C-alpha positions, 0 to 999 in steps of 0.5 A: 796779925796774930801774936795773941794780943787783941787785934784792934791793939795790933792795928793801932800799934801798926799805925803808931809804928808808922808815924814814929817812922815818919811813913805817916807824917804828921797832918796827913791822913790815915787809911779809912777803917774799911781800908783797914778791915779790907787789907787785914781781913777783919771786921771794920768794928774791930779796925774802928776800935784801934783807929778810935783808941788813938783818937782817944790818946790824942794820936789821930783827930777826926776830920768830919765827912773826910777821915782821920789824920795824924795829929800835930805832935803824935810823933814826938808823943809816941816816941816819948811813950816808946822810951819810957816803955823801953825803960820800964821794960829793958833798963829797969830789969837790966838795973835789977840783975846788975845790982844783984850781981853787985855790978856797979854803975860805972862798970855797967856803963863800960859793959854798955859802951863795948857792946855798942863799940861792937855793934858799930864794928859790925 
């Protein structure tokens, strides 16, 4: 874990990715902050900051005295957030560049379909 971003954000994203891919199902318990800290060799307070961010975002919820659990609807919420990020990060620059190059919408769709077909055949 070290891609230049704060470690607590990396912890939060790792948990989010596990929820999105289904390895952490809704209503299941997530590793404790102490378990996360030991696994990643970080301060438990740092792990707690990442987990608490997910609680604040409604992705996890606390069962007093038991631990943290994945909230109902968390997977759908996270997928929508990631789709929105994908559109902003990848599609908007694609559309901007296509417009600069004079590529019409129908031509851009055809280019995408062509590349998707090539990917499926590979």
